[in-house]
N, C-alpha and C positions, 0 to 999 in steps of 0.2 A: 100604708106600707108596713110590712113586717119588720120588726126590729132585727138588726143583724145579730145572730145568735152566737156566732163563733169568731169570725175573723174580721178585724178592722185592718185591711191591708193598705200598705203605703201606696198612695196614688191609685187605689183600686186594684192593686195586684201585689203578690209577694215580691219582695225585693230579692233579686238573685244576682250573684256576682257574674261578671263577664265583661265589664267595661269600666274604664276610668278608675282603676284600682291604684291608689297612691299611698296606701298605708303599709301595714305589716305584710310579710310575704304570705303566700297562700298556705305554706307549710304550717304557719302558726295560727291560721284562721279556724274558728269553730265551724263545724260542718253545717248544722241547721240550728237556728236559734228562734225560740218563741219568747216574746216579751209580753207578759200579761199586764193589762191595764184595767183597773177598776172602773166600772161605769157608774158607780153610785154617786149621787149628788153630793157635792161638798169636797170631792177629792182634790180639785183645784189644779191639776196638772194634765188636763185633757189634751190628748194628741201627742204627748211626749213620747209614747212608745213607738209610734210610727216614725217619728223623727229620728229616734235612736236607731231603729231598724235600718233606715236609709243611710245613716252615718256608718253603721257597722259594715254594711255591704260595700258602699262606695269607698270606704277607707281600707277595704281588704281584711277586715277583722272577722268577718263571717261569710261563708259561701252563700248562705241564704238566711233571711230573717223576716219575721212577720210579727205584726202587732196583733194581739188577741184580746178581745174584750172579755172582761171577767165580771159578770153581773153578780148581784147579791148585796146584802147589807155590808157597808164598808168595814164594820168591826169584825165580821166573820171571814172576810176575804183572805187574810194571811193563813188562817187555819185550813181553809177549804180549797185554795187556789190550785195546788200542784197535783193532788191525787198521787197515784202510784208513779214513781220515777224509775225508768228502766234505761239501761245503757249509760255510757259515760257522758259527762257534760261536753267534752270536746266533740263528740259525734252529734249529739242532739241535746242542746241545753235549753233550760227554761229559767226565765227571770221574772220577777214581779216588781213592778213600779210601786214604790211606797212613798208616802209623804206624811207630814205631821198629822193631818186629819185622820189618817188610818190608825195612828197610835192612840189618839184620843177616843176614836170610835170604839176600838177594841176595849179600852178601859171602861167606857160608859156601858157597853154591852155586856161587860163582865165575862168576856171570852179570854182566851189565852193572850197574854201580851205579845205584841208583834215580835219583840226580841226573843221570846221563847218559842213562838210558833213557826219560826223560819230560821234560815241561816243568814244573818246580816252580812252583806258584801261590801257595799260602798255608799257613801253619801256623795251625790254628784253636784247638785246646785242648790242655791237658796234664793228665796224671795223675801227681801226685807220689808218691814212694815212701817208705815208712817201714820201718825195721828194728825188728823186734819179737822179744821172747823171752817164754817163759812167765812168769807173775807170780811164780813161786817160783824163777826162775833165779838162779844165783850171779852172773850178769852183771848188775849193778845199773845200770850207766851205760855210755855209749858208750866212755868211757875204759877201763873194765874190758874191754870187747870188743876195743878196739884193742890193749891190752897183751897179751891172750892171743893175738891174731892175730899180733902181732909175735914173740911168744915161740915159739909152736908152730902155724904157719899150717895145717899139714895135719891137725891134731887138731880143728879147729873147722869143722864142716860147716854151711854156710848153704844154706837152701832158698829156692825162689822159682818163678817161672813158667818155662816150658821152657828147656832149655839153649840158650845162644846168643841168648836174648832180652834184653829191656831190663834185667831184674833181674840176670841173669848178668853183663852188661856193666857195670852199676853196681857190682857186687861187685868186679869186676876193677879198676875205676877207684878204688874205695875202698882196695883192697889196694895198688895202685900208689902212691897218694897217701900211704899210711902207710909206704912204703918196704919193703913185703913183696914177696918174689919171687912174682910173679903165678902162675908155673907150679906153685907149691905149694898154691894155694888149692883147697879142696874145696867143690864146689857140687853140689846135687841139684835137678834141674828136675822140676816137676810140672805135669801138664796140667789139674788141677782144684784149686780152693781147698780142697775137703774133704780131698783126699789130702795136700796140703801141711800143713794143720792137724793131721791125724792124725800125720804124721811128726814134727811139733814136739811134740805131746802125748806121744808114746811115746819121745821122745829120739833119734830117728834123725837129726834135725838140731838144732843148738843155737840157731839163730835163723832168722828168715824175713825176706826182703825181699818187699814186696808193695804193692799199691795202697793208698794212705792212705785213700781214700774207702771202699774195700771192707773194710778192717780196722778202721775207726773204731768200729763197734758192739762188736767184741770188746775193743777197748781201753777203751771207755766202761764195759763190764761188768766190767772188772778182770781179765779172763782173760789178757790180753796186756799186757806192759809195753813201751812204745815207747822206743827208745834214741836215735834220731836220725831226722830227716826230710831229704829231698833237695831241698826247696824253698829259695828264697832268703830267705824269712822264715817265721816260725813259723805253723803251721796251727791253725785253730780246732778245739777239741775234742781236740787231741793235745798232751799236756804233754811235749814233747821238744824239744831244741835242733835247730837246723839243722846240716848238715855244716860250714857256714862258721863257726858259733859254736864248734865243737870243733876249729877250726884245720885243717880239711880244705877246701882251696879248690876246691869242687866244687858245682855245681848241676845237677840232672838230672831230666828228666821223660820219661815215655812219652807223646810228643806224638802228635797226630792232625791230619792236614791233607789238602789236595787237590792233585792233580797233573793235568796235561793231557797230551795226546799229544805225543810227541817231535816237534820241528820245527814247532810251531805258528807260523803267520804272526804278524807284529807286531799286526795288528788283532785277530785272534782272541785272542792272549795278553792284550792290553790289556782286551778285553771280559771275559775270564774272571777276570782279577785284579780288575776293577771289581765283578764279581758277588761275589767273595769279600769285598771290602770291605763291600758292602751286607749280606752275610750276617752279618758280625761286628757290624755296627751295628744289625741288626734286633732290636727288643724281644722278639719271640718266641724268637729264638735265644738271647739273653742270659738269658731266663727258663728256657729248657731247660737251659742250662749250669748255672745256679744250682740247679735242681731235681735234676740228676744229679751235682752235686759236681765238675763239670769246671772247671778253671782256664782262663780265657781267656788265651792266650799268643800273641796274634795277631801275625803277621809275614807280609808278602806281597811279591810281585814279586822284584826283584833282591836285596833284603835276605834274603828267605827262601832264594833259591837259593844265595847265598853262605854263609848259616848252614848249610844242608843239606850243602853241599860240605865245610865245616869239620867238621861233626858226623860225617859219613861217614868222614873221615880219622881223626878221634879214635877212632871206633868200630873201624875197621879195625885200628888199632894195638893196642887192647885185645884184640880177638879173636885176633890173632896171639900176643900174650903169654899168652893163656889156652890156647893150643894148638889153637885151632879153625880157624886159617888157616895155610897153609904158609909164606907170606911176607907181608911188609908193607912199604909204602914210606913209612911214617910214622916219626917220631922223637920220643922224649920229650925235651923241652927243660927238664929240671930237676925238682926236687921240687915236689909240690903242697902240702906241709905247711909252714906257717910255724914256723920253729924259733927259739929264743932265740939 
């Protein structure tokens, strides 16, 4: 079967307004909206564009909306996605779904940084990470893990999603915060959860970093033991401390948000940010987040742009220390660990 080249339409068809509108009035709705979603492996938020399109129309935020597949290397997507933009956003808008792996891919590919190649609009949701080991592992706590990592970092292989992605970056940050030479860390990236789970089961990796919502069933069944979570507060259903609780000053999530074309005019940018605000406030969107276990971490406009700029710099520094970048213009300003 030929790959769908252009449109990944919600439920096989464009979503068009006409029934069950319970959101903003039609006067404030965007006319036509396209939501571009990368198809590259490792993006991590497959299908979210179609769900967003459905929410937009059924909530009365857009008269019509469709999800559009955007093929190509993940690092080049922000630069190449939009092409020539004509007309106002309110009449015919285009948005790009972005996530942390897109930021790292652009850095590794040495293309324009995401924050520079687009107009950052909003961070919508996040997916917290959990560090797990097999239930019979000798590593009973995060303190055990940290002690072994400090003692022999190269002997402790940690697995996760593809190399250079959010799990790999988080591992680098944890190692750095623990005072470990980041260049000595051993990491194994996997493209599928099954491959990662098999590697953990047979002992090819000692621990896994992965999506807390995806690993929660295995944790609940007792097959995996959680050692720590990357969220700012403890997560329901996972009996493990946060990194902050174990004196690692770090909070990290694989976020997902929306970007606009580079060089948007002020009126179009304001309209797009206002739409993002309405998405976050929409009851249908909040229900969808709850159903999928997505944490709402909403940030928009200038605050999101500044956060993305800072997060990109932080990520670039870690990628450099992991040996995935040849150079970096970032500097570590001291230890991340609170010591007596």
